[in-house]
Structures are given as structure tokens and as C-alpha cells.
N, C-alpha and C positions, 0 to 999 in steps of 0.2 A: 813283593809291594806292600810295604807296611800300610793300614788306613786306622784310622782311630776309630772304632765306632763307639757311640755312646747309647746305649739300648733305652737310656730313661728322658732323652731330648725330646720325644714328641715327634720326633722327625724320622719317617720310616729308614729301615737300614738298606733297603735296595737304594731309595734316594742320596744317603750318605754315602752309598759306594759309588753312584753315578756324578754326584758332585765333585768327591776327591778325586775321581780320574779324569774327570773333565777338565777339574782346575790343573792338572799335568800338564793334560795335551797344549789349555791355552794358554798355558806358562811358558811351553817350550821344554819341560822336564821328562815329557814324555814325546820323541820324537817321529816323524813322519816313516812310516814303512815297521816300527818295531812293534811285536808280537807282544800282546799280553798276555797274562798267565789263564791259563783254561779256565773253565767255572768251575769243576771238580778242584783243581788246587786253588782257586782263590775261594772258593769257599769251606776247603779243609782248614787255610792259611787264617780265616775272619771266624772258623766258628759258626758259618749261616748256612742255612741252606743252598741247595743247589739252585732251586727256583728263585732266590734272594740274588742273587750271582745273573742268571741266566738273564731277568727280568732289567736289570741295571745294564749291564751288557745290550741290550735289545733297546732302551732309552739312549743310550750312546750311537747304538747305529742307526737310530730314526733321528736324531741329532745332525747326523752326516760327520760325526766325529770318529766312529772304528769303521772297518769292515768283516763282518763276519763269515769266514768263508769255510763249508761245510768241509770236515775231514782234515782242515788246515788249522785253523785258530781263527783268535780274534786280534786285526791286525789297526795300528794307529792311521786317521788318514790326515794327513796334511791340507793346505787349502787348497794346493796345485793337484790334488788326487782326489779330493772330496767329491762323492757323486762319481768317481769311476771306481770299476769294478775288480780291479788286481792290482797289486804290486807288479811294477814292470818288469822287466828280465832282466834288464842291468841291476835293479835293487834284487831280485832275486840272487843272483850272482854273487853278490857280496858275502864275506865269510860271518857267519852269524854270531852278534854278542847277545843273544836273546837269554845267558846264563847269567846278564848283570840284571835281570829284571828279577831275579830272585832273592838278591843282595838290597836289605831294607834299609831306606833310609826315611829320613824323619821330613821331609819339605814337601807338603802338602799342596804351596803352590809358591810362583816365585813371578810374581806377574810385571815388577820394577825389570829385573833382570830382562825378559821377555821383551819388554819395552824398547830397550837400548841395543836390541841385536843389530847387528851390521847394514842390515837390508835398509832400515832408515836413513844410514848416514848422509848421502845424497837427495835426502826428501826435505821437503819445506814443510817442519814440526810443529804443528799447532799442535800436538801431544807434550808436547814440552811444558812445564809450568815452570817457568826459570824467566830469568831475563837474559836479551840480547845485549850481547859484549859493550855495545855502547851504552846501556844503561847502568854498567857497572863501572866503579871509580880504578880500573885496572891499573894507571900510570901512576895513581897515588897510593895503591898499594903493592905494589910494585917495590916503590921509593921506601917503603915501611921495610919490605922484607930486607931488602940492600941494606939499609941503615944498620939494622938490628945484628944482622948478620956481620957486619963489621963490626960491630961495638961489642958483641958478647958471642965468642964461639962457642961458651958453653949450652947455647942454645941450638946447637949442632952436634954437642958432643955427651949429653946428660939428659938422662928422663928427667921428664916435668913432673909434677906433685899431682897425683890420681884425681885430687877434686879438681887443679886447675892451678893457675898462674893466681896467687892471691893479688898482685896489682892490677889483674884483670876482673877480677870479683870485686873489689874494691869500686874499682872504675864506674861500673854498669848499674850501681846502689840508685846513684841520681836518674838514671833513663827508666829503671823501673819502679822509681816513687811516683814520679811521672804517671805512672799508669797505676796511681795508688795502691802498686805491690810494695808492702813493706818488708822487708827483708835485709839479714846480716847476711856477712861474705862467707859465713859460715854454714850459709842457708841455701849456696850457690854453687853450682858443679859445673863446670866447663865439659860440654861434649863433641865429641868428633859429628856435629850435626846434630838434629833435632830428633834424626831417625834413630839415632843410638838411643835414645831416650826413651822412646818407644819401648827398644827392645829390651832396655834394662829393668825398665818398669816392668814387662811382662815376665822376663827370667825370672825378676827376684820373688813378683808377688802373682804371679799367675801357675796354675799346673794344671794338668789333666781333668776335663771335667768341671773346673771354675767357671762359675758363669760371669760372662763379660756382655756390655753392651755397648755396641755400636749405633748410632747416626744409619738411616738408610736413605740415598747411598752413602757409602762412606770411603775415607782417602785409602787407596787398593794395598798399600804398602804396611797397614798396621793390621789388617783384613791376613797377610801373609802372616805375621809376628806371630798373630794371635792361632791362628790356625796350627801353626808348629808346636805352640806350647800344649795345642789339644785342649783348650779352651773352646766351651759351649757357650757359643755364639748367638743372642740374641737383637735383632736389629727391631731400632725404633723409629719410624718414618718423620720426613724432614716438611715443615709447610714454610709459610711466608716468614714465620719467628723461629725456626729452627727446630731443632727436636720438641717434637710432641711430647708433654713431661706426663701429658696425664696418661696415656698409654705407658708410659714408664712406671709410673705409680701402680697401673693395673697389675704389670709384670710383677714388680715388688714384692706383692701378696703373697706371690706361688711359688718366686724363684729370684728371690731377693740375689743379685749382684755383688760381687766382691771387686771389679771395677767398671766403673763408664769412661769410653774413651767420649772426648768430642772435642769437635775443631769448631768454636760456636762463632768467629767472626771470621766471612768470607771463605765460609766451607769449601773446602776439598772434598767433591766437585764441582757442588752448586753453585757455591759464592754466595749463599744464603747467612742472615746474619742473624742469631740468637738472641730473643728481646730481653732488656734487664729484668724484667720478670719472670720469664723462665730461667733466667741463670739464676735466681733466686732459688726459687721452686726445684730446681734441680740439685744445686747445695741443700738445702733443707731435707730432699729426698735422701741423698747419699748421708746425712747426719742419724737421720732415721735409724738407716739399715746399715751404719757402719761400713758405709762402701766410699772406695777411692774413686774421685774423677781426677781421669787424666786428659788436663786441658792442654792441646796443642793450639799454641799460638802462634801460627806462620805468619800471617798478612796483616795484621790488624793496622801496622804503621802504614798499609797502602789504600788511604780510604778516600774516595774523590770529591766528597763533600765538603764543607767549611768544619763539620763539627767531626772528632773521630768515634766510633764507633763505640757502646756499652762496655764499661770496667770489666777487665777479665773478673771470671768467676775467683779465682784465687785473692781479686782485691779484698771480697768478703768471706773469706775463709781465715774465721779463728780457731780449729780445734785440729787443724793438719787436715784436713780431710782431700785436698786439693794439691794433687799433685803439676807443676805446671813448666810448659816447654816453650821455650823461643827460640828459634835459630835465624842466622842471620843470610840463611842463603837465598831466601826471598827479597831481600831488601839491600844487602851488603854483596857479598858474593857467595856461591855455591863451591866455590873450588878451594874455598879456606877451611870448610866442613866445621865451623864453630858454632856451637851451639851452648843453651844456659838452659838448666834443670832448676829447680827451686821446687825446696820441700822442708816440711819441718820436722820436729821431735827424730826419733829412731828411724823412721824414714829414709832420713839422708846418709843416716850410717849404713844403713843397710843397703843402700844404692851405690856410696861411694866404694863399701867393700866390691860388688859384683862388678861396679867397674874395673877396680883392680884388676878382676878376675880375666876380665875380657880384653884391657889392650894395655894395663899398667899408666896409662896418663895420654894423654892428648899432648902431642908435638906442640913446644912453647916457640917454635919462631912462630906459628902462624897466631898463638894467641899474641906474641908480642906485636904483631904487623898490625892485630885489628884493634890492638889498647887506644891508640891515637886518635880512632871514631868516639873515643867515649872519654876524653881527657880534652879533646878541642872544641871548637864548634862545627867539625866535617860534619858530622850525623844532621845536625841543624840545617846545613846549607844543601845536603844531598836529598834529604827527603822531600822539600816540595818541588825539586826539579823534576824527581823520580815521579812522583805522585801526578803530575801534570801529565808528563810523556803516557804514561801507563793510560790515563783515562781519555788521551788521545787515542791511544789504539783501541781501547773499549768503545769508544763513541764511532771509529772507523767500522768494526764488527758488527753494531748491532746497525750502522744505517747501510749496511750491507747486506746482511738478513732482512731487515724489514724492506728493502729494493726488493730481492732478487730469490728469497727461501721460498721452496713452493709450498701452497696450502697445505695446513694441518698438521705443521714443523712447526715446535714451540720451545722459545729458549727463556732462560733469566738472563734480567736484566741489572748486574752488578754493581753494588756502589763500591767496588774497591776488590780488592785481591787482583786474581792472575786469570781466571777461568769463569767460561760461559758453560751453561749445562744446556745440550738441546735435546728435547723428546723429540722422536718422530711418530708415525703414525703407527699403531699397535703392530699391523702386520709386518711393518719393514723389519731388518734385521742391519742392525749397525756394523756388528763384525762384517757382513759380506757386500755394504757397503764399503767399509776399511781394505777390503780387497781391490775394488775397483778405483778408489782413490790415491790408493800406494802405486798403482799402475799410471798415473796423472801427476805424480811425482808428491804426494800430501799425505800426512799423517792426520791423525786423530789419535785419542784414546777411546776404545769403543766401551761403551758404558757397562757392558755387564762384567768385565773386573773390579766393581764398584759394589758388587752383591754377594756378600759372603752364601747365601744361600738361595736357592730361589730365584735365580737370574734374572734379569730381565735385558733384552736384546734390544731394545729401539730405543736405546740413550745412548749420546756421547757427550764429550766431554773437548772444548776447544779454549785453548791457550792462546792468548792475543800478546804475550809477553814476551817470546822467545825468537820472532822473526823481526829482523827490520820491515820497517811501515810498507815500503814498497811491494817486500814481500809479501806482506802479511794479507794487503789489500788484492794481488793477481791470485792468489790460491783462496781466498777468501769467496772468489768469483767463481775462480773452478769449481772449488766445494759444491756453492748453489748451483751452478750449471748441471755439473754429475748429479747432486740431489734433483734438480726438475726432471732428467731423464731417469733417476732412478726410480722415483714415483709414479712413473709413467708406463716402465716396464713390468715384467712380471718377474724381474730378475730377484727381486727383493724375496720372492716364494720359492726360492729353491728348498731351503732347507725347514724342514719340518722343527718351529720351537719348542722347548720345552721348558715352558713358564710357571 
């Protein structure tokens, strides 16, 4: 089992080992019943003391994630077997594949993969921050696919340019100018979704030990990418104005970051908006310390008031510190897998080279199908309707929570985006609540996946965009009833949380 240990991070080696193993378990990379390396073997592999590994395993057992059996070893507990004493006889009779755990991989966690697993197929997905099919112009997009495939067969027979179709890059310039982002077509790259942009920036600029700053809580897939790169991750808490930049300034004095990741507008998972004042302060800090800001702008088009949110940080950038990401998944179509990256100077050259290594270029057919969105008035017609429908869903969720949520439960009231962040009383465990919710046919995102370290288990994210409005209503009512019963029982105290 490969675990990157940073002996200069200020986090104990015991905690780093505990976090690494817990992340693998909660991501599903370590499966129920698998045997962990022995204390002796792992201590030798990681070059740490026996007691360091012993205490890490002890903490994992206290959390109900593993079961240590005297004379046999330490085994992964799934949700169905936590707090039970042994693997059952049927599992014990399976041919052993424990040798595979001696083969090192470099996947510290993979939370999105875990969220998309088959148990969620027939579940009402309050966990999914995506649009319901009725909110996507599928018929219009389908016609574009069919038309372009008929007109130009080369779209299916040739590789596209690595940087993306030149006509699409030209067509989106007015869209970005409306956001006060002035860029030429050579400063834009087309991606297979903005998630690829996060991965490209990380693989190009972040290496083992590099200091990276995230908001806390943070978009879980970004944590996955940066942990895989071996980055030293520091987190900055969020308040009603977004990232607390004064905390970041204090960190920069001792550990100046190479990269600062921010999702400043309707932040995922909390829905908060970074104020214009803090955006300017964040850019000033990046300039002072020669840091890169990776600005992930997923949902700024989905505002519910009459005025849009503050301009992007990129709109203020004059020295090339900001790499800007814009995906269309949250407001046009997730299935098309189209995103845009804007960068200046040599950053773009390096990122295009990285993309060429990664995928040889994005599919041309999807780029051509999306092109008319930006060359006609289709986007201007689509967005106001989408905003109103999402606002209706958000209002419905808030009304139900205000009426039915138990005392002590708090939640955000976002002015846009797709998500509501809920905070339970500190003693409650949202991961355990999720187990009971699945039994009722409901899923949400347990909040612990949004914390790269020192995980907090009393939060959860509700997405109000993926379900049809009737299923959304019934699911929220069921969840509130479940919360009522959960808070009144002692089920939430079964697991001893390590926070």
C-alpha cells in the first residue's frame, strides 16, 4: 500500500496514515473484508515505527472502519459489517486475493467513483449536482449532433486539434467578454469537461510536497486530484463572504502556496459567493507570492436574483496568475463533456502540451454540436428559463426544511447554483444517516468527503437540480422525517467519530 508521508507538514505521521487508509475505505478502493498489511510490514514499507502504525490502526478501529483480530490481522469493515466482530463464513471461504494489496497504486481516494456506484441506480439522488433531463435542451442538442454528423463525416474520422476547434474558440469570446474576461482564441483551450482542467493544471504544475490551498469544505473531486499528485494541502475556512483571505495571508507568511484552488461563485458544496473585496485581495496575495489561482467557475450563470454575482477573479488578472475554468455541464449538458480553460503566456503552451499527452484532443462532434449555442440566441433563451426553474426547486427545498427539519439542524440559503449545505448537531454522523436514507430510497452527499483532512462528519450536501420537482418534494419530506427520528434516537452515536 503506497502512502505519501510528509514529515514536515505539521500533521502527525499517525494521522496521515489514518487519513490515507480511511480515504481508501470510504472511496471503495479498499473493499469490505480485505486484509490490511500487518503493522510490521506497513511500518517497514513506510519507514515509520511500529507504534505509529499501531496507533493509526487503533484510530481506524475506533471509527468502525476496520476490525483487528488477534493473530489474524486487520480487516476492512463495510457498512453492513461495522460493529460486528468477524467476517462471515462465506467470505472466509473465498479464494484470497490479499496479495493484490502488496502492489502499490497511487490512488489515495476516489470519492466521485464511489458516489456513482450501482447501489444508487434506483435511488432518488439528492447527491447529484447535475440537471434533471427536463432542464437540458436535449432535443435541440440531438438535432445538432445529427446535422453535423451528416454534413461532415470527418468529425467522426479525424482527430481534432488538441487546443480545440478554432470556430468554437472564436464563438465563445463574446460570452466571456460579457463576464469582463478579455481573451483571444489562442488563450482558450477546450476540455473534456472542467474536471479535466483541474487534472491538467495539477499534473502540469503540482508535484509531491508542493503546497496547495483549498477552501474548506471543498469540491471533493479536486481533493482527489491533488491528493493523487502528492500535494501538501492546506485548507482555509469559508464564511458568508467566501474564503477567509486573512487566514490565507497568515499561512502565506510561513507556507506560501504554489496553487490556490477556489470555486468562488455558488461554491460547491456550500453555495456561498466570494465577495468582490475578497476576490481582489486573493488576487493581490497570489501576485505577492507568485502563486497560481485556479478559478473554477461552474455555476455563475445560475443566479436567482436580478443581478449576476461579482465578476470572475480572472477579469481582474493582468499578470497571468489566474487559470480560469468554465464547464457547460451545469447549465447546458453534462453528457457533452465540454469545458473551457483560459490562461495567459507560457501557461497555455504548457497546458496544451499536457492535454496532448492526456487525450490527443477532445471529440470534434461534441464541439460542433455545442457551437450553435454560442453563435445564435439559443443560450440567451435557455438561461433565464433554467434560472427560474432552479429557483423554484431551491425555494421548495427551503420551504420543506423550514417546516419540517428538526431543531438544531442548519442549512445555507444559496442565491444560485445547485446545492444546499446542511449542518447537523455535532454529535450526529451524516455518514450513518446516509445508510438509513439509502434504505428509504434517498441519497445525499455525506460532507466528510469535502474535507481533505480532519474530516467533519456532521455535514451533508443536498442537490436540488437533478430530480423532477415531485420526486424532489417527496424525497425532502422523507429525509426530514428520517432526520426527526434520527435526532430522537441514539443511532447517530454508534460510531465514535475522530474529528
